[in-house]
C-alpha positions as MATLAB code, in Angstrom:
seq = 'MNTKRDMAERIAERCGITGIEAKAMVQHTLDEMLRTLVENGRLELRNFGIFQMSVSAPRKARNPRTGETVMVPSRRVVKFKMGKAMAEAMAGQDAACPT';
ca = [
       6.872  -39.773  -19.081;
       6.217  -43.366  -20.029;
       3.927  -43.936  -22.959;
       2.778  -46.868  -25.044;
       5.490  -45.930  -27.520;
       8.171  -46.029  -24.800;
       6.957  -49.471  -23.731;
       7.070  -50.732  -27.313;
      10.621  -49.430  -27.747;
      11.813  -51.209  -24.579;
      10.099  -54.451  -25.640;
      11.630  -54.236  -29.117;
      15.087  -53.775  -27.624;
      14.705  -56.629  -25.120;
      13.171  -59.090  -27.581;
      15.228  -58.212  -30.639;
      12.195  -57.362  -32.763;
      11.291  -54.270  -34.743;
       9.561  -51.315  -33.146;
       6.567  -51.853  -35.405;
       6.199  -55.472  -34.243;
       6.551  -54.445  -30.606;
       4.009  -51.648  -31.001;
       1.557  -54.134  -32.523;
       2.144  -56.550  -29.620;
       1.468  -53.822  -27.061;
      -1.663  -52.674  -28.901;
      -3.008  -56.238  -29.265;
      -2.416  -56.824  -25.553;
      -4.281  -53.658  -24.586;
      -7.107  -54.449  -27.016;
      -7.504  -57.920  -25.517;
      -7.454  -56.526  -21.970;
     -10.208  -54.079  -22.889;
     -12.287  -56.766  -24.635;
     -12.012  -59.081  -21.624;
     -12.930  -56.317  -19.197;
     -15.962  -55.244  -21.242;
     -17.204  -58.818  -21.731;
     -16.489  -60.189  -18.247;
     -16.302  -57.117  -16.030;
     -13.092  -58.438  -14.492;
      -9.525  -59.092  -15.571;
      -7.071  -60.805  -13.254;
      -3.367  -60.775  -14.048;
      -1.636  -62.904  -11.417;
       0.900  -61.009   -9.301;
       0.177  -57.810  -11.253;
      -3.361  -56.987  -10.199;
      -7.084  -57.149  -10.776;
      -9.092  -54.761  -12.931;
     -12.759  -54.765  -11.860;
     -15.559  -52.875  -13.584;
     -18.222  -51.381  -11.343;
     -20.961  -48.777  -11.524;
     -20.644  -45.533   -9.569;
     -23.755  -44.256   -7.851;
     -25.394  -41.062   -9.073;
     -24.416  -38.118   -6.882;
     -24.851  -34.415   -6.346;
     -21.953  -32.180   -7.347;
     -21.338  -28.458   -7.597;
     -20.369  -26.520  -10.693;
     -17.298  -24.564   -9.493;
     -17.967  -21.660  -11.877;
     -21.590  -21.036  -11.022;
     -21.952  -22.742   -7.649;
     -25.017  -24.503   -9.066;
     -25.792  -27.997   -7.755;
     -25.976  -30.574  -10.524;
     -26.678  -34.295  -10.608;
     -23.874  -36.489  -11.906;
     -25.369  -39.675  -13.375;
     -24.084  -43.135  -12.556;
     -21.373  -44.442  -14.845;
     -19.120  -47.412  -15.342;
     -15.704  -47.140  -13.725;
     -12.725  -49.474  -13.512;
     -11.110  -50.166  -10.156;
      -7.645  -51.662   -9.812;
      -6.266  -53.720   -6.947;
      -2.534  -54.396   -6.894;
      -1.277  -57.936   -6.970;
       1.366  -59.321   -4.628;
       4.399  -58.740   -6.879;
       3.346  -55.164   -7.640;
       2.659  -54.425   -3.984;
       6.111  -55.711   -3.056;
       7.766  -53.662   -5.821;
       5.872  -50.560   -4.719;
       6.738  -51.089   -1.037;
      10.264  -49.842   -1.690;
       8.809  -46.694   -3.239;
       6.871  -45.776   -0.077;
       9.954  -44.436    1.667;
      10.602  -41.998   -1.179;
       6.991  -40.724   -1.309;
       6.043  -38.068    1.248;
       2.599  -38.531    2.781;
];
């Protein structure tokens, strides 16, 4: 499993910095991404992808335990669209993934 900690360790090794510095860099990056998305509703990282905030429509759902129909209210969701470089990197993975 890859976690924020794993990412920080790889960055520290590549950049020759301490794990604490790398962890702070990762956290600051994620904090800034979140701030930008909340303020602007959109974050575009060229060749990586686009994060877009949208609002889901309210819908009817069913409680699996009771079978009761319930209304699920609308909520904010984040959609992601791959950028060109990510799509190309993932294209090689398609052959290994059964459909």
